[in-house]
TORKOL-4160 file (C-alpha; in steps of 0.2 Angstrom, whole numbers, padded with zeros to 4 digits, m for minus):
504
<pt num="1" X="0742" Y="0473" Z="0285"/>
<pt num="2" X="0729" Y="0462" Z="0294"/>
<pt num="3" X="0713" Y="0469" Z="0299"/>
<pt num="4" X="0707" Y="0464" Z="0316"/>
<pt num="5" X="0694" Y="0448" Z="0309"/>
<pt num="6" X="0710" Y="0442" Z="0301"/>
<pt num="7" X="0722" Y="0443" Z="0314"/>
<pt num="8" X="0708" Y="0435" Z="0325"/>
<pt num="9" X="0708" Y="0421" Z="0317"/>
<pt num="10" X="0725" Y="0419" Z="0314"/>
<pt num="11" X="0727" Y="0421" Z="0334"/>
<pt num="12" X="0710" Y="0413" Z="0340"/>
<pt num="13" X="0709" Y="0425" Z="0352"/>
<pt num="14" X="0692" Y="0438" Z="0356"/>
<pt num="15" X="0689" Y="0454" Z="0348"/>
<pt num="16" X="0687" Y="0461" Z="0366"/>
<pt num="17" X="0706" Y="0454" Z="0368"/>
<pt num="18" X="0710" Y="0462" Z="0355"/>
<pt num="19" X="0704" Y="0479" Z="0362"/>
<pt num="20" X="0713" Y="0475" Z="0381"/>
<pt num="21" X="0730" Y="0472" Z="0369"/>
<pt num="22" X="0727" Y="0490" Z="0363"/>
<pt num="23" X="0722" Y="0498" Z="0378"/>
<pt num="24" X="0735" Y="0489" Z="0388"/>
<pt num="25" X="0749" Y="0496" Z="0377"/>
<pt num="26" X="0753" Y="0480" Z="0370"/>
<pt num="27" X="0750" Y="0482" Z="0352"/>
<pt num="28" X="0749" Y="0499" Z="0344"/>
<pt num="29" X="0731" Y="0510" Z="0340"/>
<pt num="30" X="0724" Y="0502" Z="0323"/>
<pt num="31" X="0723" Y="0512" Z="0307"/>
<pt num="32" X="0703" Y="0510" Z="0307"/>
<pt num="33" X="0696" Y="0513" Z="0287"/>
<pt num="34" X="0682" Y="0507" Z="0278"/>
<pt num="35" X="0688" Y="0490" Z="0270"/>
<pt num="36" X="0689" Y="0491" Z="0250"/>
<pt num="37" X="0685" Y="0475" Z="0240"/>
<pt num="38" X="0681" Y="0463" Z="0258"/>
<pt num="39" X="0667" Y="0451" Z="0261"/>
<pt num="40" X="0657" Y="0455" Z="0277"/>
<pt num="41" X="0645" Y="0469" Z="0282"/>
<pt num="42" X="0658" Y="0479" Z="0293"/>
<pt num="43" X="0659" Y="0496" Z="0289"/>
<pt num="44" X="0677" Y="0501" Z="0296"/>
<pt num="45" X="0690" Y="0491" Z="0302"/>
<pt num="46" X="0706" Y="0493" Z="0313"/>
<pt num="47" X="0721" Y="0489" Z="0304"/>
<pt num="48" X="0736" Y="0479" Z="0309"/>
<pt num="49" X="0755" Y="0477" Z="0307"/>
<pt num="50" X="0758" Y="0460" Z="0301"/>
<pt num="51" X="0771" Y="0458" Z="0317"/>
<pt num="52" X="0757" Y="0461" Z="0329"/>
<pt num="53" X="0753" Y="0440" Z="0326"/>
<pt num="54" X="0771" Y="0438" Z="0332"/>
<pt num="55" X="0767" Y="0450" Z="0346"/>
<pt num="56" X="0751" Y="0440" Z="0352"/>
<pt num="57" X="0759" Y="0424" Z="0350"/>
<pt num="58" X="0772" Y="0431" Z="0364"/>
<pt num="59" X="0759" Y="0437" Z="0375"/>
<pt num="60" X="0752" Y="0419" Z="0375"/>
<pt num="61" X="0770" Y="0411" Z="0378"/>
<pt num="62" X="0772" Y="0423" Z="0393"/>
<pt num="63" X="0755" Y="0421" Z="0400"/>
<pt num="64" X="0758" Y="0401" Z="0399"/>
<pt num="65" X="0775" Y="0405" Z="0409"/>
<pt num="66" X="0766" Y="0413" Z="0424"/>
<pt num="67" X="0769" Y="0432" Z="0419"/>
<pt num="68" X="0752" Y="0442" Z="0425"/>
<pt num="69" X="0743" Y="0454" Z="0412"/>
<pt num="70" X="0753" Y="0468" Z="0420"/>
<pt num="71" X="0771" Y="0460" Z="0418"/>
<pt num="72" X="0766" Y="0458" Z="0401"/>
<pt num="73" X="0758" Y="0474" Z="0399"/>
<pt num="74" X="0775" Y="0483" Z="0403"/>
<pt num="75" X="0788" Y="0472" Z="0396"/>
<pt num="76" X="0780" Y="0472" Z="0379"/>
<pt num="77" X="0773" Y="0489" Z="0383"/>
<pt num="78" X="0787" Y="0497" Z="0384"/>
<pt num="79" X="0794" Y="0490" Z="0366"/>
<pt num="80" X="0781" Y="0496" Z="0359"/>
<pt num="81" X="0782" Y="0512" Z="0365"/>
<pt num="82" X="0801" Y="0515" Z="0359"/>
<pt num="83" X="0794" Y="0517" Z="0342"/>
<pt num="84" X="0776" Y="0527" Z="0342"/>
<pt num="85" X="0766" Y="0525" Z="0328"/>
<pt num="86" X="0761" Y="0543" Z="0321"/>
<pt num="87" X="0744" Y="0539" Z="0329"/>
<pt num="88" X="0753" Y="0537" Z="0347"/>
<pt num="89" X="0765" Y="0553" Z="0343"/>
<pt num="90" X="0749" Y="0564" Z="0340"/>
<pt num="91" X="0742" Y="0557" Z="0356"/>
<pt num="92" X="0756" Y="0562" Z="0368"/>
<pt num="93" X="0756" Y="0581" Z="0359"/>
<pt num="94" X="0738" Y="0583" Z="0360"/>
<pt num="95" X="0737" Y="0576" Z="0381"/>
<pt num="96" X="0751" Y="0586" Z="0385"/>
<pt num="97" X="0745" Y="0602" Z="0381"/>
<pt num="98" X="0728" Y="0597" Z="0391"/>
<pt num="99" X="0718" Y="0592" Z="0377"/>
<pt num="100" X="0699" Y="0598" Z="0381"/>
<pt num="101" X="0690" Y="0586" Z="0388"/>
<pt num="102" X="0704" Y="0575" Z="0393"/>
<pt num="103" X="0704" Y="0564" Z="0410"/>
<pt num="104" X="0717" Y="0579" Z="0416"/>
<pt num="105" X="0704" Y="0592" Z="0418"/>
<pt num="106" X="0691" Y="0577" Z="0427"/>
<pt num="107" X="0701" Y="0581" Z="0445"/>
<pt num="108" X="0696" Y="0578" Z="0463"/>
<pt num="109" X="0685" Y="0594" Z="0463"/>
<pt num="110" X="0674" Y="0591" Z="0446"/>
<pt num="111" X="0656" Y="0584" Z="0444"/>
<pt num="112" X="0652" Y="0574" Z="0432"/>
<pt num="113" X="0645" Y="0586" Z="0419"/>
<pt num="114" X="0665" Y="0585" Z="0417"/>
<pt num="115" X="0665" Y="0568" Z="0411"/>
<pt num="116" X="0675" Y="0567" Z="0395"/>
<pt num="117" X="0665" Y="0555" Z="0384"/>
<pt num="118" X="0647" Y="0550" Z="0383"/>
<pt num="119" X="0640" Y="0544" Z="0399"/>
<pt num="120" X="0624" Y="0538" Z="0403"/>
<pt num="121" X="0613" Y="0530" Z="0419"/>
<pt num="122" X="0599" Y="0518" Z="0417"/>
<pt num="123" X="0589" Y="0509" Z="0431"/>
<pt num="124" X="0588" Y="0492" Z="0437"/>
<pt num="125" X="0574" Y="0489" Z="0420"/>
<pt num="126" X="0587" Y="0497" Z="0409"/>
<pt num="127" X="0579" Y="0514" Z="0405"/>
<pt num="128" X="0587" Y="0528" Z="0403"/>
<pt num="129" X="0586" Y="0539" Z="0419"/>
<pt num="130" X="0601" Y="0550" Z="0415"/>
<pt num="131" X="0614" Y="0557" Z="0401"/>
<pt num="132" X="0627" Y="0571" Z="0396"/>
<pt num="133" X="0625" Y="0578" Z="0381"/>
<pt num="134" X="0639" Y="0568" Z="0374"/>
<pt num="135" X="0628" Y="0553" Z="0375"/>
<pt num="136" X="0616" Y="0564" Z="0365"/>
<pt num="137" X="0625" Y="0566" Z="0353"/>
<pt num="138" X="0634" Y="0548" Z="0351"/>
<pt num="139" X="0618" Y="0538" Z="0355"/>
<pt num="140" X="0604" Y="0547" Z="0357"/>
<pt num="141" X="0600" Y="0559" Z="0343"/>
<pt num="142" X="0591" Y="0575" Z="0352"/>
<pt num="143" X="0584" Y="0576" Z="0370"/>
<pt num="144" X="0569" Y="0583" Z="0361"/>
<pt num="145" X="0566" Y="0565" Z="0353"/>
<pt num="146" X="0568" Y="0554" Z="0367"/>
<pt num="147" X="0551" Y="0550" Z="0376"/>
<pt num="148" X="0546" Y="0557" Z="0394"/>
<pt num="149" X="0538" Y="0540" Z="0398"/>
<pt num="150" X="0549" Y="0530" Z="0407"/>
<pt num="151" X="0545" Y="0514" Z="0401"/>
<pt num="152" X="0548" Y="0520" Z="0383"/>
<pt num="153" X="0567" Y="0525" Z="0386"/>
<pt num="154" X="0574" Y="0508" Z="0385"/>
<pt num="155" X="0592" Y="0508" Z="0382"/>
<pt num="156" X="0594" Y="0494" Z="0373"/>
<pt num="157" X="0581" Y="0499" Z="0359"/>
<pt num="158" X="0587" Y="0516" Z="0359"/>
<pt num="159" X="0606" Y="0510" Z="0353"/>
<pt num="160" X="0597" Y="0498" Z="0341"/>
<pt num="161" X="0594" Y="0515" Z="0332"/>
<pt num="162" X="0608" Y="0522" Z="0331"/>
<pt num="163" X="0619" Y="0521" Z="0315"/>
<pt num="164" X="0631" Y="0506" Z="0322"/>
<pt num="165" X="0615" Y="0495" Z="0325"/>
<pt num="166" X="0617" Y="0493" Z="0304"/>
<pt num="167" X="0633" Y="0482" Z="0306"/>
<pt num="168" X="0628" Y="0469" Z="0317"/>
<pt num="169" X="0647" Y="0465" Z="0323"/>
<pt num="170" X="0649" Y="0482" Z="0327"/>
<pt num="171" X="0633" Y="0481" Z="0339"/>
<pt num="172" X="0637" Y="0465" Z="0346"/>
<pt num="173" X="0653" Y="0474" Z="0351"/>
<pt num="174" X="0643" Y="0489" Z="0359"/>
<pt num="175" X="0631" Y="0476" Z="0367"/>
<pt num="176" X="0643" Y="0464" Z="0378"/>
<pt num="177" X="0646" Y="0476" Z="0391"/>
<pt num="178" X="0629" Y="0480" Z="0393"/>
<pt num="179" X="0621" Y="0463" Z="0392"/>
<pt num="180" X="0639" Y="0460" Z="0405"/>
<pt num="181" X="0630" Y="0474" Z="0418"/>
<pt num="182" X="0612" Y="0467" Z="0413"/>
<pt num="183" X="0615" Y="0449" Z="0416"/>
<pt num="184" X="0620" Y="0453" Z="0434"/>
<pt num="185" X="0603" Y="0459" Z="0439"/>
<pt num="186" X="0591" Y="0452" Z="0425"/>
<pt num="187" X="0589" Y="0433" Z="0420"/>
<pt num="188" X="0587" Y="0431" Z="0401"/>
<pt num="189" X="0569" Y="0430" Z="0402"/>
<pt num="190" X="0566" Y="0448" Z="0411"/>
<pt num="191" X="0575" Y="0455" Z="0398"/>
<pt num="192" X="0566" Y="0448" Z="0383"/>
<pt num="193" X="0551" Y="0453" Z="0389"/>
<pt num="194" X="0555" Y="0470" Z="0393"/>
<pt num="195" X="0564" Y="0470" Z="0374"/>
<pt num="196" X="0548" Y="0462" Z="0366"/>
<pt num="197" X="0546" Y="0475" Z="0354"/>
<pt num="198" X="0561" Y="0472" Z="0345"/>
<pt num="199" X="0560" Y="0463" Z="0330"/>
<pt num="200" X="0568" Y="0446" Z="0326"/>
<pt num="201" X="0584" Y="0451" Z="0320"/>
<pt num="202" X="0588" Y="0462" Z="0334"/>
<pt num="203" X="0584" Y="0449" Z="0348"/>
<pt num="204" X="0591" Y="0437" Z="0339"/>
<pt num="205" X="0607" Y="0450" Z="0342"/>
<pt num="206" X="0603" Y="0452" Z="0358"/>
<pt num="207" X="0601" Y="0433" Z="0364"/>
<pt num="208" X="0619" Y="0431" Z="0356"/>
<pt num="209" X="0628" Y="0444" Z="0366"/>
<pt num="210" X="0616" Y="0437" Z="0383"/>
<pt num="211" X="0622" Y="0422" Z="0382"/>
<pt num="212" X="0643" Y="0426" Z="0376"/>
<pt num="213" X="0647" Y="0435" Z="0391"/>
<pt num="214" X="0650" Y="0432" Z="0411"/>
<pt num="215" X="0639" Y="0437" Z="0422"/>
<pt num="216" X="0649" Y="0451" Z="0431"/>
<pt num="217" X="0655" Y="0450" Z="0450"/>
<pt num="218" X="0652" Y="0460" Z="0463"/>
<pt num="219" X="0664" Y="0473" Z="0458"/>
<pt num="220" X="0655" Y="0489" Z="0462"/>
<pt num="221" X="0665" Y="0493" Z="0444"/>
<pt num="222" X="0671" Y="0486" Z="0430"/>
<pt num="223" X="0681" Y="0491" Z="0413"/>
<pt num="224" X="0679" Y="0486" Z="0396"/>
<pt num="225" X="0691" Y="0493" Z="0379"/>
<pt num="226" X="0680" Y="0502" Z="0367"/>
<pt num="227" X="0682" Y="0509" Z="0349"/>
<pt num="228" X="0667" Y="0521" Z="0347"/>
<pt num="229" X="0668" Y="0538" Z="0335"/>
<pt num="230" X="0676" Y="0554" Z="0341"/>
<pt num="231" X="0668" Y="0573" Z="0338"/>
<pt num="232" X="0675" Y="0570" Z="0320"/>
<pt num="233" X="0667" Y="0555" Z="0316"/>
<pt num="234" X="0683" Y="0547" Z="0315"/>
<pt num="235" X="0687" Y="0528" Z="0327"/>
<pt num="236" X="0695" Y="0533" Z="0344"/>
<pt num="237" X="0698" Y="0519" Z="0356"/>
<pt num="238" X="0689" Y="0522" Z="0373"/>
<pt num="239" X="0687" Y="0515" Z="0390"/>
<pt num="240" X="0672" Y="0512" Z="0397"/>
<pt num="241" X="0668" Y="0510" Z="0415"/>
<pt num="242" X="0652" Y="0503" Z="0423"/>
<pt num="243" X="0647" Y="0508" Z="0440"/>
<pt num="244" X="0635" Y="0498" Z="0448"/>
<pt num="245" X="0621" Y="0506" Z="0463"/>
<pt num="246" X="0608" Y="0502" Z="0470"/>
<pt num="247" X="0598" Y="0516" Z="0459"/>
<pt num="248" X="0604" Y="0511" Z="0444"/>
<pt num="249" X="0618" Y="0507" Z="0433"/>
<pt num="250" X="0630" Y="0522" Z="0425"/>
<pt num="251" X="0642" Y="0518" Z="0410"/>
<pt num="252" X="0652" Y="0531" Z="0405"/>
<pt num="253" X="0666" Y="0532" Z="0389"/>
<pt num="254" X="0683" Y="0538" Z="0390"/>
<pt num="255" X="0692" Y="0542" Z="0376"/>
<pt num="256" X="0712" Y="0534" Z="0381"/>
<pt num="257" X="0722" Y="0549" Z="0380"/>
<pt num="258" X="0735" Y="0548" Z="0394"/>
<pt num="259" X="0740" Y="0534" Z="0406"/>
<pt num="260" X="0732" Y="0538" Z="0421"/>
<pt num="261" X="0717" Y="0534" Z="0433"/>
<pt num="262" X="0708" Y="0554" Z="0437"/>
<pt num="263" X="0691" Y="0546" Z="0430"/>
<pt num="264" X="0694" Y="0529" Z="0441"/>
<pt num="265" X="0698" Y="0540" Z="0456"/>
<pt num="266" X="0683" Y="0552" Z="0455"/>
<pt num="267" X="0672" Y="0534" Z="0453"/>
<pt num="268" X="0678" Y="0528" Z="0464"/>
<pt num="269" X="0670" Y="0543" Z="0478"/>
<pt num="270" X="0652" Y="0531" Z="0476"/>
<pt num="271" X="0641" Y="0542" Z="0487"/>
<pt num="272" X="0647" Y="0558" Z="0479"/>
<pt num="273" X="0644" Y="0552" Z="0462"/>
<pt num="274" X="0627" Y="0546" Z="0464"/>
<pt num="275" X="0621" Y="0557" Z="0474"/>
<pt num="276" X="0627" Y="0571" Z="0460"/>
<pt num="277" X="0617" Y="0559" Z="0446"/>
<pt num="278" X="0602" Y="0559" Z="0458"/>
<pt num="279" X="0602" Y="0578" Z="0458"/>
<pt num="280" X="0604" Y="0579" Z="0439"/>
<pt num="281" X="0589" Y="0565" Z="0435"/>
<pt num="282" X="0579" Y="0570" Z="0424"/>
<pt num="283" X="0561" Y="0573" Z="0428"/>
<pt num="284" X="0550" Y="0556" Z="0419"/>
<pt num="285" X="0532" Y="0550" Z="0419"/>
<pt num="286" X="0530" Y="0533" Z="0427"/>
<pt num="287" X="0520" Y="0518" Z="0435"/>
<pt num="288" X="0523" Y="0520" Z="0454"/>
<pt num="289" X="0518" Y="0515" Z="0472"/>
<pt num="290" X="0516" Y="0525" Z="0486"/>
<pt num="291" X="0518" Y="0520" Z="0502"/>
<pt num="292" X="0515" Y="0534" Z="0516"/>
<pt num="293" X="0518" Y="0528" Z="0533"/>
<pt num="294" X="0513" Y="0539" Z="0552"/>
<pt num="295" X="0516" Y="0536" Z="0568"/>
<pt num="296" X="0498" Y="0532" Z="0578"/>
<pt num="297" X="0498" Y="0545" Z="0594"/>
<pt num="298" X="0515" Y="0553" Z="0592"/>
<pt num="299" X="0509" Y="0568" Z="0599"/>
<pt num="300" X="0505" Y="0559" Z="0616"/>
<pt num="301" X="0520" Y="0548" Z="0616"/>
<pt num="302" X="0531" Y="0561" Z="0615"/>
<pt num="303" X="0524" Y="0569" Z="0629"/>
<pt num="304" X="0527" Y="0555" Z="0640"/>
<pt num="305" X="0545" Y="0554" Z="0636"/>
<pt num="306" X="0560" Y="0564" Z="0638"/>
<pt num="307" X="0565" Y="0572" Z="0622"/>
<pt num="308" X="0582" Y="0561" Z="0620"/>
<pt num="309" X="0572" Y="0547" Z="0622"/>
<pt num="310" X="0557" Y="0550" Z="0610"/>
<pt num="311" X="0570" Y="0554" Z="0597"/>
<pt num="312" X="0578" Y="0538" Z="0601"/>
<pt num="313" X="0563" Y="0528" Z="0598"/>
<pt num="314" X="0558" Y="0538" Z="0580"/>
<pt num="315" X="0575" Y="0534" Z="0574"/>
<pt num="316" X="0575" Y="0517" Z="0579"/>
<pt num="317" X="0558" Y="0514" Z="0567"/>
<pt num="318" X="0567" Y="0521" Z="0553"/>
<pt num="319" X="0584" Y="0513" Z="0557"/>
<pt num="320" X="0574" Y="0494" Z="0558"/>
<pt num="321" X="0565" Y="0502" Z="0543"/>
<pt num="322" X="0576" Y="0505" Z="0531"/>
<pt num="323" X="0583" Y="0487" Z="0528"/>
<pt num="324" X="0566" Y="0481" Z="0525"/>
<pt num="325" X="0565" Y="0495" Z="0510"/>
<pt num="326" X="0579" Y="0493" Z="0505"/>
<pt num="327" X="0574" Y="0473" Z="0501"/>
<pt num="328" X="0559" Y="0476" Z="0493"/>
<pt num="329" X="0567" Y="0491" Z="0481"/>
<pt num="330" X="0561" Y="0505" Z="0489"/>
<pt num="331" X="0565" Y="0522" Z="0485"/>
<pt num="332" X="0567" Y="0534" Z="0499"/>
<pt num="333" X="0555" Y="0552" Z="0496"/>
<pt num="334" X="0555" Y="0560" Z="0513"/>
<pt num="335" X="0552" Y="0559" Z="0533"/>
<pt num="336" X="0539" Y="0572" Z="0537"/>
<pt num="337" X="0541" Y="0571" Z="0557"/>
<pt num="338" X="0539" Y="0555" Z="0562"/>
<pt num="339" X="0530" Y="0549" Z="0546"/>
<pt num="340" X="0540" Y="0542" Z="0530"/>
<pt num="341" X="0537" Y="0542" Z="0511"/>
<pt num="342" X="0543" Y="0528" Z="0498"/>
<pt num="343" X="0542" Y="0525" Z="0480"/>
<pt num="344" X="0541" Y="0510" Z="0473"/>
<pt num="345" X="0546" Y="0508" Z="0455"/>
<pt num="346" X="0542" Y="0491" Z="0441"/>
<pt num="347" X="0556" Y="0481" Z="0443"/>
<pt num="348" X="0563" Y="0466" Z="0428"/>
<pt num="349" X="0557" Y="0452" Z="0441"/>
<pt num="350" X="0544" Y="0458" Z="0452"/>
<pt num="351" X="0529" Y="0466" Z="0453"/>
<pt num="352" X="0533" Y="0483" Z="0462"/>
<pt num="353" X="0514" Y="0482" Z="0471"/>
<pt num="354" X="0517" Y="0467" Z="0478"/>
<pt num="355" X="0534" Y="0475" Z="0483"/>
<pt num="356" X="0524" Y="0489" Z="0493"/>
<pt num="357" X="0512" Y="0476" Z="0500"/>
<pt num="358" X="0525" Y="0466" Z="0507"/>
<pt num="359" X="0536" Y="0478" Z="0513"/>
<pt num="360" X="0520" Y="0486" Z="0521"/>
<pt num="361" X="0516" Y="0470" Z="0531"/>
<pt num="362" X="0536" Y="0464" Z="0536"/>
<pt num="363" X="0533" Y="0483" Z="0544"/>
<pt num="364" X="0519" Y="0478" Z="0552"/>
<pt num="365" X="0528" Y="0465" Z="0562"/>
<pt num="366" X="0543" Y="0475" Z="0564"/>
<pt num="367" X="0534" Y="0489" Z="0575"/>
<pt num="368" X="0527" Y="0473" Z="0584"/>
<pt num="369" X="0544" Y="0467" Z="0590"/>
<pt num="370" X="0550" Y="0487" Z="0594"/>
<pt num="371" X="0532" Y="0487" Z="0605"/>
<pt num="372" X="0539" Y="0476" Z="0616"/>
<pt num="373" X="0557" Y="0482" Z="0616"/>
<pt num="374" X="0550" Y="0497" Z="0622"/>
<pt num="375" X="0539" Y="0490" Z="0635"/>
<pt num="376" X="0548" Y="0480" Z="0643"/>
<pt num="377" X="0562" Y="0496" Z="0641"/>
<pt num="378" X="0549" Y="0508" Z="0649"/>
<pt num="379" X="0539" Y="0495" Z="0659"/>
<pt num="380" X="0523" Y="0505" Z="0650"/>
<pt num="381" X="0507" Y="0498" Z="0642"/>
<pt num="382" X="0508" Y="0509" Z="0624"/>
<pt num="383" X="0507" Y="0499" Z="0609"/>
<pt num="384" X="0515" Y="0510" Z="0593"/>
<pt num="385" X="0508" Y="0508" Z="0577"/>
<pt num="386" X="0515" Y="0514" Z="0561"/>
<pt num="387" X="0498" Y="0516" Z="0549"/>
<pt num="388" X="0499" Y="0514" Z="0532"/>
<pt num="389" X="0491" Y="0521" Z="0516"/>
<pt num="390" X="0499" Y="0513" Z="0501"/>
<pt num="391" X="0492" Y="0517" Z="0482"/>
<pt num="392" X="0496" Y="0516" Z="0463"/>
<pt num="393" X="0496" Y="0527" Z="0447"/>
<pt num="394" X="0508" Y="0536" Z="0432"/>
<pt num="395" X="0514" Y="0550" Z="0439"/>
<pt num="396" X="0530" Y="0561" Z="0437"/>
<pt num="397" X="0545" Y="0559" Z="0445"/>
<pt num="398" X="0560" Y="0571" Z="0450"/>
<pt num="399" X="0568" Y="0578" Z="0463"/>
<pt num="400" X="0572" Y="0593" Z="0477"/>
<pt num="401" X="0588" Y="0598" Z="0479"/>
<pt num="402" X="0600" Y="0609" Z="0490"/>
<pt num="403" X="0617" Y="0608" Z="0493"/>
<pt num="404" X="0622" Y="0591" Z="0498"/>
<pt num="405" X="0604" Y="0586" Z="0501"/>
<pt num="406" X="0590" Y="0578" Z="0490"/>
<pt num="407" X="0572" Y="0573" Z="0490"/>
<pt num="408" X="0564" Y="0564" Z="0478"/>
<pt num="409" X="0546" Y="0568" Z="0476"/>
<pt num="410" X="0531" Y="0560" Z="0464"/>
<pt num="411" X="0518" Y="0576" Z="0457"/>
<pt num="412" X="0500" Y="0572" Z="0458"/>
<pt num="413" X="0485" Y="0563" Z="0466"/>
<pt num="414" X="0493" Y="0546" Z="0470"/>
<pt num="415" X="0504" Y="0553" Z="0482"/>
<pt num="416" X="0490" Y="0564" Z="0490"/>
<pt num="417" X="0478" Y="0550" Z="0491"/>
<pt num="418" X="0490" Y="0539" Z="0500"/>
<pt num="419" X="0492" Y="0552" Z="0511"/>
<pt num="420" X="0476" Y="0553" Z="0518"/>
<pt num="421" X="0474" Y="0534" Z="0518"/>
<pt num="422" X="0489" Y="0534" Z="0529"/>
<pt num="423" X="0479" Y="0547" Z="0540"/>
<pt num="424" X="0464" Y="0537" Z="0541"/>
<pt num="425" X="0470" Y="0522" Z="0546"/>
<pt num="426" X="0471" Y="0516" Z="0563"/>
<pt num="427" X="0480" Y="0503" Z="0574"/>
<pt num="428" X="0494" Y="0498" Z="0562"/>
<pt num="429" X="0483" Y="0494" Z="0547"/>
<pt num="430" X="0488" Y="0495" Z="0529"/>
<pt num="431" X="0475" Y="0500" Z="0516"/>
<pt num="432" X="0477" Y="0500" Z="0498"/>
<pt num="433" X="0465" Y="0507" Z="0484"/>
<pt num="434" X="0454" Y="0496" Z="0473"/>
<pt num="435" X="0464" Y="0500" Z="0458"/>
<pt num="436" X="0481" Y="0496" Z="0466"/>
<pt num="437" X="0474" Y="0478" Z="0470"/>
<pt num="438" X="0464" Y="0477" Z="0452"/>
<pt num="439" X="0482" Y="0480" Z="0444"/>
<pt num="440" X="0489" Y="0465" Z="0450"/>
<pt num="441" X="0486" Y="0448" Z="0441"/>
<pt num="442" X="0472" Y="0436" Z="0448"/>
<pt num="443" X="0483" Y="0423" Z="0452"/>
<pt num="444" X="0492" Y="0431" Z="0462"/>
<pt num="445" X="0480" Y="0443" Z="0471"/>
<pt num="446" X="0470" Y="0429" Z="0475"/>
<pt num="447" X="0484" Y="0426" Z="0488"/>
<pt num="448" X="0483" Y="0444" Z="0499"/>
<pt num="449" X="0470" Y="0443" Z="0512"/>
<pt num="450" X="0459" Y="0459" Z="0509"/>
<pt num="451" X="0441" Y="0464" Z="0514"/>
<pt num="452" X="0435" Y="0475" Z="0523"/>
<pt num="453" X="0427" Y="0475" Z="0542"/>
<pt num="454" X="0407" Y="0475" Z="0543"/>
<pt num="455" X="0395" Y="0476" Z="0557"/>
<pt num="456" X="0382" Y="0459" Z="0559"/>
<pt num="457" X="0362" Y="0460" Z="0563"/>
<pt num="458" X="0369" Y="0458" Z="0582"/>
<pt num="459" X="0383" Y="0472" Z="0581"/>
<pt num="460" X="0397" Y="0458" Z="0578"/>
<pt num="461" X="0412" Y="0463" Z="0567"/>
<pt num="462" X="0416" Y="0450" Z="0554"/>
<pt num="463" X="0429" Y="0452" Z="0541"/>
<pt num="464" X="0422" Y="0451" Z="0523"/>
<pt num="465" X="0437" Y="0446" Z="0512"/>
<pt num="466" X="0440" Y="0449" Z="0493"/>
<pt num="467" X="0427" Y="0464" Z="0498"/>
<pt num="468" X="0430" Y="0484" Z="0495"/>
<pt num="469" X="0423" Y="0502" Z="0501"/>
<pt num="470" X="0421" Y="0519" Z="0498"/>
<pt num="471" X="0430" Y="0529" Z="0511"/>
<pt num="472" X="0415" Y="0541" Z="0516"/>
<pt num="473" X="0405" Y="0524" Z="0522"/>
<pt num="474" X="0419" Y="0519" Z="0535"/>
<pt num="475" X="0420" Y="0533" Z="0545"/>
<pt num="476" X="0401" Y="0533" Z="0544"/>
<pt num="477" X="0403" Y="0516" Z="0553"/>
<pt num="478" X="0414" Y="0522" Z="0563"/>
<pt num="479" X="0408" Y="0539" Z="0568"/>
<pt num="480" X="0423" Y="0548" Z="0564"/>
<pt num="481" X="0421" Y="0563" Z="0556"/>
<pt num="482" X="0423" Y="0565" Z="0535"/>
<pt num="483" X="0427" Y="0584" Z="0534"/>
<pt num="484" X="0446" Y="0580" Z="0532"/>
<pt num="485" X="0445" Y="0567" Z="0518"/>
<pt num="486" X="0430" Y="0575" Z="0509"/>
<pt num="487" X="0439" Y="0576" Z="0493"/>
<pt num="488" X="0443" Y="0557" Z="0494"/>
<pt num="489" X="0427" Y="0550" Z="0503"/>
<pt num="490" X="0421" Y="0541" Z="0485"/>
<pt num="491" X="0439" Y="0533" Z="0484"/>
<pt num="492" X="0434" Y="0514" Z="0485"/>
<pt num="493" X="0449" Y="0505" Z="0497"/>
<pt num="494" X="0453" Y="0489" Z="0506"/>
<pt num="495" X="0464" Y="0485" Z="0521"/>
<pt num="496" X="0479" Y="0472" Z="0518"/>
<pt num="497" X="0480" Y="0458" Z="0530"/>
<pt num="498" X="0494" Y="0447" Z="0526"/>
<pt num="499" X="0501" Y="0439" Z="0510"/>
<pt num="500" X="0507" Y="0419" Z="0506"/>
<pt num="501" X="0521" Y="0417" Z="0500"/>
<pt num="502" X="0517" Y="0409" Z="0484"/>
<pt num="503" X="0515" Y="0428" Z="0477"/>
<pt num="504" X="0535" Y="0424" Z="0473"/>
């Protein structure tokens, strides 16, 4: 018999191609065992009959003749199935009686709890935000051992802590599909920055895996054949499906038992799947920038418009703002009346605080355009403003859900202070806390035009840049009551008016 390394050396194919031939049924499942008296660091190898070389050469010949892999699989797979191995017979017997956890149990009415193998979802920074019990058993050792801080849940760091990580070859094969997924959204520089705590050997494997894979296209779901241990610790062939969503990336492993598409059909229901994932996303502690916005004088505007036109106006604001939030990676929190809450989380290649500021200023421009449209439409002179408060902090992030509705929220002072600042803001202004701006590097903060409007000796208003003020002092200057804002009157804030494009 030939082991997988020997077969690869003889035929010149890659390990991924070899796995794919097995998955397609062109080659029978290998006999996986611990090598004895063979050089190398591999703890497990797959062994094939020597006629596998002739089979692979036949595949290469057919490919040169222009046959598709589907045609080749149908032709050679049928021949292979005529004399199934004991391993194949066992798989057929198990599937015929409905093996627990097989794809036959993942019906159209299934949920993500029915995933037949390990499954987990990561943020766009590759931080673990959801996982099932099978993933805990296979990769993450214990729920209790996972840190509550999101930035400490780096997926690849957790994978390097598994037993398979001791074998460079197995770790490389496990990393490749993850690197292909990461390469779609992360530069190598951003990836290495995230995993700067890895040791030299681990970083070397990470870089090699990154360089070894091609960037994925725009397909929402991609597939890889993988070999993982089953519940009994025995190696088993799995399908790995990787699904891309705006909120993150889902990895789900399915043991190959039946030649059907139940899992793929289930995953294709993208809105349902992501909704279920977001419902079950585990609360975590994370850095976050909160944006709270309210339409100024909404009560007066409502009184001047027929009900249907007022709702048309507010829906117009929400619909035009949604692509702006998406552009700057804002996560929807909730709409309360004519106000809105969005969250901005750390991103691998940009600053979430700057994203929130840029988003706010673009919303300000949007409201000017909507004002002009409605002034022309109604022949009135009302100016419409979206007053915005921004704040940054580390808070617990979770979700509330009832039926099909999911609402995200953070717990703590960050959102409460942002909401009060939105109440304080006037005429479409954008206010941010001193603490938030101090978190932005100096060279980038220089490109932000912020400050406080002050009175001169001659009672003239002058905008003094790069300054802050306690909110209570600003209330006194305007003669506004501070009872509503008493709990944050000592909070240092500043008005953000513009930002240079150089901050990119």
